[in-house]
Residue frames as a rotation matrix with the C-alpha (Angstrom) as fourth column:
MET 1
0.421 -0.629 -0.653 35.39
0.841 0.541 0.020 -7.58
0.341 -0.558 0.757 -18.97
LEU 2
0.833 -0.128 -0.539 37.07
0.274 -0.751 0.601 -5.16
-0.482 -0.648 -0.590 -16.60
ASN 3
0.768 -0.585 0.262 39.55
0.059 -0.343 -0.937 -2.99
0.638 0.735 -0.229 -18.48
LYS 4
0.321 -0.765 -0.559 43.09
0.947 0.265 0.181 -3.06
0.009 -0.588 0.809 -17.21
LEU 5
0.650 -0.088 0.754 43.24
0.060 -0.984 -0.166 0.64
0.757 0.153 -0.635 -16.40
SER 6
-0.447 -0.878 -0.173 46.08
0.334 0.016 -0.943 1.85
0.830 -0.479 0.286 -14.28
ILE 7
0.527 0.507 -0.682 45.48
0.818 -0.085 0.569 2.45
0.231 -0.858 -0.460 -10.60
PRO 8
0.605 -0.300 0.737 46.34
-0.134 -0.951 -0.277 6.01
0.785 0.069 -0.616 -9.61
GLU 9
-0.495 -0.824 -0.274 49.22
0.314 0.125 -0.941 6.56
0.810 -0.552 0.197 -7.22
LEU 10
0.072 0.451 -0.889 48.37
0.997 0.006 0.083 7.14
0.043 -0.892 -0.449 -3.60
PRO 11
0.767 0.223 0.601 47.58
0.240 -0.969 0.053 10.76
0.595 0.103 -0.797 -2.78
GLU 12
-0.250 -0.871 0.423 50.23
-0.134 -0.401 -0.906 12.87
0.959 -0.284 -0.016 -1.11
ASN 13
-0.421 -0.073 0.904 50.68
-0.865 -0.269 -0.424 12.32
0.275 -0.960 0.050 2.62
ILE 14
0.774 0.514 0.371 49.54
-0.593 0.793 0.137 8.70
-0.224 -0.326 0.919 2.48
GLU 15
-0.240 -0.965 0.107 52.44
-0.879 0.263 0.397 6.32
-0.411 0.002 -0.911 2.94
HIS 16
0.055 0.160 -0.986 52.82
-0.695 0.715 0.077 3.12
0.717 0.681 0.150 0.95
SER 17
-0.615 -0.150 0.774 51.87
-0.653 0.648 -0.393 0.08
-0.442 -0.747 -0.496 2.97
ALA 18
-0.950 0.309 0.040 50.07
0.290 0.831 0.474 -3.15
0.113 0.463 -0.879 2.13
LEU 19
-0.276 0.897 -0.344 46.93
0.761 -0.014 -0.648 -1.73
-0.587 -0.441 -0.679 3.77
ASN 20
-0.001 0.256 -0.967 46.98
-0.207 -0.946 -0.251 1.64
-0.978 0.200 0.054 1.99
ASP 21
-0.813 -0.329 -0.480 47.93
-0.530 0.079 0.844 0.11
-0.240 0.941 -0.239 -1.38
CYS 22
-0.804 0.585 0.106 45.08
0.594 0.796 0.116 -2.38
-0.016 0.156 -0.988 -1.07
ALA 23
-0.045 0.805 -0.592 42.64
0.542 -0.479 -0.691 0.38
-0.839 -0.352 -0.415 -0.12
ASN 24
-0.327 -0.165 -0.930 43.75
-0.548 -0.769 0.329 2.40
-0.770 0.618 0.161 -3.15
SER 25
-0.982 -0.064 -0.177 43.25
-0.181 0.582 0.793 -0.57
0.052 0.811 -0.583 -5.48
LEU 26
-0.547 0.835 -0.060 39.83
0.803 0.502 -0.321 -1.40
-0.239 -0.224 -0.945 -4.01
HIS 27
-0.119 0.466 -0.877 38.77
0.086 -0.875 -0.476 2.23
-0.989 -0.132 0.064 -4.31
SER 28
-0.585 -0.180 -0.791 39.59
-0.705 -0.370 0.606 2.31
-0.401 0.912 0.090 -8.03
MET 29
-0.975 0.202 -0.094 38.07
0.130 0.858 0.497 -1.11
0.182 0.473 -0.862 -8.72
CYS 30
-0.426 0.868 -0.254 34.83
0.719 0.155 -0.678 -0.37
-0.549 -0.471 -0.690 -6.87
ILE 31
-0.159 0.337 -0.928 34.32
-0.309 -0.910 -0.278 2.92
-0.938 0.242 0.249 -8.69
ARG 32
-0.741 -0.180 -0.646 34.89
-0.666 0.085 0.741 1.29
-0.079 0.980 -0.183 -12.09
LEU 33
-0.903 0.426 -0.057 32.64
0.419 0.902 0.108 -1.69
0.097 0.073 -0.993 -11.34
LEU 34
-0.278 0.851 -0.445 29.82
0.589 -0.215 -0.779 0.48
-0.759 -0.479 -0.442 -10.01
ARG 35
-0.375 0.109 -0.921 30.00
-0.580 -0.802 0.141 2.85
-0.723 0.587 0.364 -12.98
ARG 36
-0.872 0.011 -0.490 29.59
-0.418 0.505 0.755 -0.07
0.255 0.863 -0.436 -15.34
ALA 37
-0.759 0.621 -0.194 26.90
0.649 0.700 -0.299 -1.72
-0.050 -0.353 -0.934 -13.25
ARG 38
-0.396 0.598 -0.697 25.00
0.112 -0.721 -0.683 1.56
-0.911 -0.349 0.219 -13.07
GLU 39
-0.817 0.063 -0.573 24.65
-0.565 -0.289 0.773 1.49
-0.117 0.955 0.272 -16.86
SER 40
-0.811 0.530 -0.247 22.19
0.391 0.806 0.444 -1.39
0.435 0.263 -0.861 -16.48
ASP 41
-0.558 0.608 -0.565 20.00
0.550 -0.238 -0.800 0.78
-0.621 -0.758 -0.202 -14.22
LYS 42
-0.823 0.215 -0.526 19.00
-0.458 -0.799 0.390 2.90
-0.336 0.562 0.756 -17.22
SER 43
-0.780 0.530 -0.333 16.64
0.016 0.549 0.836 0.15
0.625 0.647 -0.436 -18.37
SER 44
-0.595 0.575 -0.562 14.56
0.784 0.261 -0.563 0.61
-0.177 -0.775 -0.607 -15.19
GLY 45
-0.005 0.566 0.824 13.45
0.628 -0.640 0.443 4.04
0.779 0.520 -0.352 -16.36
LEU 46
0.898 0.289 -0.332 14.20
0.435 -0.461 0.774 5.48
0.071 -0.839 -0.540 -12.91
THR 47
0.509 -0.741 0.438 16.86
-0.493 -0.668 -0.557 7.99
0.706 0.068 -0.705 -11.92
PRO 48
-0.338 -0.716 -0.611 19.72
0.239 0.563 -0.792 6.81
0.910 -0.413 -0.019 -9.71
GLU 49
-0.819 0.059 0.570 18.23
-0.512 -0.522 -0.682 8.85
0.258 -0.851 0.458 -6.86
ARG 50
0.210 0.973 0.094 14.86
-0.958 0.186 0.219 7.10
0.195 -0.136 0.971 -7.13
LEU 51
0.422 -0.134 -0.897 16.50
-0.088 0.978 -0.187 3.68
0.902 0.158 0.401 -7.33
SER 52
-0.670 -0.742 -0.023 18.58
0.003 0.029 -1.000 4.50
0.743 -0.669 -0.017 -4.27
ILE 53
-0.490 0.585 0.646 15.49
-0.871 -0.355 -0.338 5.40
0.032 -0.729 0.684 -2.23
LEU 54
0.561 0.713 -0.420 13.72
-0.709 0.676 0.200 2.24
0.427 0.186 0.885 -3.37
SER 55
0.018 -0.663 -0.749 16.77
0.054 0.748 -0.661 0.20
0.998 -0.029 0.050 -2.43
ILE 56
-0.838 -0.301 0.455 16.87
-0.383 -0.270 -0.883 1.66
0.389 -0.915 0.111 1.07
LEU 57
-0.088 0.902 0.423 13.18
-0.991 -0.037 -0.128 0.93
-0.099 -0.430 0.897 1.59
ALA 58
0.553 0.283 -0.784 13.51
-0.506 0.861 -0.045 -2.58
0.662 0.422 0.619 0.16
PHE 59
0.054 -0.679 -0.732 16.44
0.279 0.715 -0.641 -3.60
0.959 -0.170 0.229 2.33
THR 60
-0.916 -0.400 -0.004 15.93
0.116 -0.254 -0.960 -1.60
0.383 -0.880 0.279 5.55
GLY 61
-0.321 0.882 -0.345 12.15
0.946 0.280 -0.163 -1.33
-0.047 -0.378 -0.924 5.77
ALA 62
0.556 0.683 0.473 9.82
0.688 -0.698 0.199 1.63
0.466 0.215 -0.858 6.15
ARG 63
-0.522 -0.754 -0.398 11.45
0.849 -0.505 -0.157 5.00
-0.083 -0.420 0.904 6.84
THR 64
0.533 0.595 -0.601 10.44
0.514 -0.792 -0.329 8.61
-0.672 -0.134 -0.728 7.41
VAL 65
0.863 -0.207 0.461 11.40
0.296 -0.533 -0.793 11.39
0.410 0.820 -0.399 5.03
ASN 66
0.693 -0.620 0.369 13.91
-0.719 -0.634 0.285 12.68
0.057 -0.462 -0.885 7.58
GLU 67
0.414 -0.543 0.731 15.51
-0.144 0.754 0.641 9.25
-0.899 -0.371 0.234 7.99
LEU 68
0.622 -0.149 0.769 15.84
0.748 0.402 -0.528 8.90
-0.231 0.903 0.362 4.21
ALA 69
0.892 -0.291 0.345 17.28
-0.109 -0.881 -0.460 12.42
0.438 0.373 -0.818 3.95
GLU 70
0.537 -0.718 0.443 19.89
-0.724 -0.124 0.678 11.58
-0.432 -0.685 -0.586 6.56
MET 71
0.381 -0.373 0.846 20.78
0.250 0.922 0.295 8.27
-0.890 0.099 0.445 4.92
GLU 72
0.554 -0.092 0.827 21.07
0.832 0.050 -0.552 9.85
0.010 0.995 0.104 1.47
GLN 73
-0.312 -0.686 -0.657 22.75
0.726 -0.618 0.301 13.00
-0.613 -0.383 0.691 2.82
VAL 74
-0.707 0.227 0.669 20.31
0.410 -0.640 0.650 15.32
0.576 0.734 0.360 1.07
SER 75
-0.862 0.415 0.293 17.58
-0.507 -0.704 -0.497 17.69
0.000 -0.576 0.817 2.25
ALA 76
-0.575 0.747 0.334 14.14
0.271 0.559 -0.783 16.53
-0.772 -0.360 -0.525 3.35
PRO 77
0.263 0.704 -0.659 12.48
-0.514 -0.476 -0.714 18.57
-0.816 0.527 0.237 0.55
ALA 78
-0.385 -0.457 -0.802 14.62
-0.921 0.241 0.304 16.69
0.054 0.856 -0.514 -2.01
ILE 79
-0.986 0.062 0.155 13.47
0.029 0.978 -0.208 13.37
-0.165 -0.200 -0.966 -0.53
SER 80
-0.226 0.970 -0.091 9.87
0.002 -0.093 -0.996 14.59
-0.974 -0.225 0.019 -0.54
ARG 81
0.123 0.227 -0.966 10.06
-0.910 -0.362 -0.201 15.32
-0.396 0.904 0.163 -4.28
ILE 82
-0.717 -0.470 -0.514 11.59
-0.642 0.732 0.226 11.93
0.270 0.493 -0.827 -5.03
THR 83
-0.915 0.358 0.187 9.13
0.190 0.790 -0.582 10.01
-0.356 -0.497 -0.791 -2.86
LYS 84
-0.048 0.909 -0.413 6.17
-0.433 -0.392 -0.812 11.89
-0.900 0.140 0.413 -4.33
ALA 85
-0.066 -0.054 -0.996 7.21
-0.995 0.072 0.062 10.70
0.068 0.996 -0.058 -7.78
LEU 86
-0.920 -0.312 -0.239 7.73
-0.293 0.949 -0.113 7.14
0.262 -0.034 -0.964 -6.51
ALA 87
-0.614 0.770 0.171 4.28
0.048 0.254 -0.966 7.17
-0.787 -0.585 -0.193 -4.91
GLU 88
0.115 0.652 -0.750 2.72
-0.788 -0.400 -0.468 8.37
-0.605 0.644 0.467 -8.17
LEU 89
-0.278 -0.313 -0.908 4.34
-0.837 0.542 0.070 5.37
0.471 0.780 -0.413 -9.88
GLN 90
0.743 0.648 0.167 2.90
-0.616 0.565 0.549 3.14
0.261 -0.511 0.819 -7.13
LEU 91
0.123 -0.805 -0.580 6.38
0.045 0.589 -0.807 2.00
0.991 0.073 0.109 -6.12
ILE 92
-0.905 -0.296 -0.306 5.99
0.315 0.018 -0.949 3.24
0.287 -0.955 0.077 -2.54
ILE 93
0.236 0.964 0.119 3.09
0.478 -0.222 0.850 4.04
0.846 -0.144 -0.513 -0.23
ARG 94
-0.600 -0.325 0.731 2.74
-0.407 -0.663 -0.628 6.41
0.689 -0.674 0.266 2.70
GLY 95
0.179 0.656 -0.733 1.49
0.541 0.556 0.631 5.26
0.822 -0.510 -0.255 6.07
ARG 96
0.291 0.017 0.957 0.93
-0.604 -0.772 0.197 6.94
0.742 -0.635 -0.215 9.43
ASP 97
-0.808 -0.564 -0.173 2.54
-0.142 0.470 -0.871 5.87
0.572 -0.679 -0.459 12.67
LYS 98
-0.005 0.861 -0.509 -0.01
0.506 0.441 0.741 4.15
0.863 -0.254 -0.437 14.93
LYS 99
-0.026 -0.085 -0.996 1.26
0.993 -0.115 -0.017 5.97
-0.113 -0.990 0.087 18.03
ASP 100
-0.245 -0.125 -0.961 1.80
0.161 -0.983 0.087 9.40
-0.956 -0.133 0.261 16.48
ALA 101
0.469 0.593 0.654 -0.33
0.713 0.183 -0.677 10.20
-0.521 0.784 -0.337 13.42
ARG 102
0.769 -0.250 -0.588 1.93
-0.391 -0.912 -0.124 13.17
-0.505 0.325 -0.799 12.59
VAL 103
-0.299 -0.947 0.119 4.71
-0.545 0.272 0.793 10.74
-0.783 0.172 -0.598 11.62
VAL 104
0.768 0.498 -0.402 4.53
-0.592 0.314 -0.742 9.50
-0.243 0.809 0.536 8.04
TYR 105
-0.128 -0.778 0.616 6.39
-0.197 0.628 0.753 6.37
-0.972 -0.025 -0.234 7.03
LEU 106
0.256 0.096 -0.962 7.28
-0.965 -0.029 -0.259 5.46
-0.053 0.995 0.085 3.47
LYS 107
-0.022 -0.158 0.987 7.10
-0.267 0.953 0.146 1.80
-0.964 -0.260 -0.063 2.53
ILE 108
-0.771 -0.312 -0.555 7.98
-0.612 0.124 0.781 0.00
-0.175 0.942 -0.287 -0.69
THR 109
0.380 0.924 0.036 5.16
-0.820 0.354 -0.450 -1.74
-0.428 0.141 0.893 -2.56
ASN 110
0.349 -0.203 0.915 5.34
0.240 0.963 0.123 -5.16
-0.906 0.177 0.385 -4.19
LYS 111
0.912 -0.005 0.410 5.69
0.401 -0.195 -0.895 -3.39
0.084 0.981 -0.176 -7.54
GLY 112
0.694 -0.690 0.205 8.61
-0.696 -0.716 -0.053 -1.41
0.184 -0.106 -0.977 -6.10
LYS 113
0.266 -0.578 0.772 10.23
-0.484 0.613 0.625 -4.57
-0.834 -0.539 -0.117 -4.74
GLU 114
0.632 0.024 0.775 9.95
0.544 0.698 -0.465 -6.22
-0.552 0.715 0.428 -8.14
MET 115
0.931 -0.275 0.238 11.55
0.010 -0.635 -0.773 -3.21
0.364 0.722 -0.589 -9.79
ILE 116
0.476 -0.799 0.367 14.45
-0.874 -0.385 0.296 -3.00
-0.095 -0.461 -0.882 -7.33
GLU 117
0.286 -0.347 0.893 15.09
-0.135 0.908 0.396 -6.74
-0.949 -0.234 0.213 -7.55
SER 118
0.828 0.033 0.560 15.11
0.533 0.263 -0.804 -6.56
-0.174 0.964 0.200 -11.35
ALA 119
0.800 -0.559 0.218 17.60
-0.409 -0.774 -0.483 -3.67
0.439 0.298 -0.848 -11.26
ARG 120
0.340 -0.669 0.661 19.72
-0.793 0.174 0.584 -5.50
-0.506 -0.722 -0.471 -8.66
ARG 121
0.565 -0.062 0.823 19.69
0.266 0.958 -0.111 -8.68
-0.781 0.282 0.557 -10.75
LYS 122
0.910 -0.194 0.366 20.91
0.324 -0.217 -0.921 -6.75
0.258 0.957 -0.135 -13.82
ARG 123
0.592 -0.730 0.342 23.71
-0.769 -0.638 -0.033 -5.05
0.242 -0.243 -0.939 -11.83
ILE 124
0.332 -0.460 0.823 24.86
-0.486 0.664 0.568 -8.37
-0.808 -0.589 -0.003 -10.35
LEU 125
0.685 -0.046 0.727 24.92
0.530 0.716 -0.455 -10.01
-0.499 0.697 0.515 -13.78
ARG 126
0.885 -0.395 0.246 26.83
-0.072 -0.639 -0.766 -7.05
0.460 0.661 -0.594 -15.21
ILE 127
0.383 -0.770 0.510 29.43
-0.913 -0.233 0.334 -7.26
-0.138 -0.594 -0.793 -12.43
ALA 128
0.438 -0.177 0.881 29.63
-0.065 0.972 0.227 -11.04
-0.897 -0.157 0.414 -12.89
ASP 129
0.909 -0.095 0.407 30.33
0.417 0.151 -0.896 -10.46
0.024 0.984 0.177 -16.57
GLU 130
0.673 -0.686 0.276 33.15
-0.591 -0.724 -0.356 -8.10
0.444 0.076 -0.893 -15.61
LEU 131
0.157 -0.599 0.785 34.63
-0.881 0.274 0.385 -10.73
-0.446 -0.752 -0.485 -13.24
ASN 132
0.910 0.414 0.004 34.24
-0.366 0.808 -0.462 -13.59
-0.194 0.419 0.887 -15.73
ALA 133
0.543 -0.759 -0.358 37.95
-0.305 0.219 -0.927 -13.79
0.782 0.613 -0.112 -16.62
ILE 134
-0.160 -0.599 0.784 39.05
-0.969 -0.058 -0.242 -14.42
0.190 -0.798 -0.571 -13.03
PRO 135
-0.593 -0.105 -0.798 39.67
-0.140 0.990 -0.027 -18.10
0.793 0.095 -0.601 -12.17
GLU 136
0.401 0.900 -0.173 37.02
-0.011 0.194 0.981 -19.69
0.916 -0.391 0.088 -9.93
SER 137
0.162 -0.390 -0.906 39.44
0.922 0.388 -0.002 -20.32
0.353 -0.835 0.422 -7.05
GLN 138
-0.865 -0.501 0.033 40.30
0.470 -0.830 -0.302 -16.62
0.179 -0.246 0.953 -6.96
LEU 139
-0.341 0.833 0.436 36.62
-0.270 -0.531 0.804 -15.66
0.901 0.156 0.406 -7.19
ILE 140
0.502 0.485 -0.716 35.89
0.483 0.529 0.698 -17.83
0.717 -0.697 0.031 -4.14
GLU 141
-0.294 -0.711 -0.639 38.77
0.952 -0.159 -0.261 -16.22
0.084 -0.685 0.724 -2.27
LEU 142
-0.887 0.005 0.461 37.60
0.070 -0.987 0.145 -12.73
0.456 0.161 0.875 -3.27
SER 143
0.089 0.995 0.043 34.03
-0.099 -0.034 0.995 -13.55
0.991 -0.093 0.095 -2.21
ASN 144
0.388 -0.009 -0.922 35.25
0.820 0.461 0.340 -14.79
0.422 -0.887 0.186 1.18
LEU 145
-0.679 -0.703 -0.212 37.34
0.730 -0.614 -0.301 -11.65
0.082 -0.359 0.930 1.65
THR 146
-0.658 0.474 0.586 34.44
-0.159 -0.847 0.507 -9.34
0.736 0.241 0.632 0.83
LYS 147
0.382 0.815 -0.436 32.26
0.298 0.338 0.893 -11.15
0.875 -0.471 -0.114 3.38
GLN 148
-0.123 -0.522 -0.844 34.80
0.986 0.029 -0.161 -10.19
0.108 -0.853 0.511 6.04
LEU 149
-0.950 -0.261 0.173 34.26
0.264 -0.965 -0.010 -6.53
0.169 0.037 0.985 5.14
ALA 150
-0.281 0.936 0.213 30.47
0.169 -0.171 0.971 -6.72
0.945 0.309 -0.110 5.25
């Protein structure tokens, strides 16, 4: 269950308002939830960086190394190292663009999809466990609110 840790005060030069106070609370809650959910990723045997690349490919489709580097905000050589390891594990495959053979696309394999779905399932269940103490009516309201942000 989510620990009742205190929420830090707003940083200097940010005035108290319903909007800023809510943003501060959400910031703290999201960080705590994701830290706990990330613990379940260890069972996948993959690093967070590799899981992140697999997730991008699973949910956005095939991408180039440069596109992945931009999305992850890291260098193309870093992405190349990660994707080489993922390819060796048969979690992704490389393919050439039909119009321009110089362009290489990276695509997730069925094995990769299974792995990312398993990791996602574990994270969702971990977060659900953290939210278990919240009454169902409030969970529905929270779910509806988060859909507005999506």
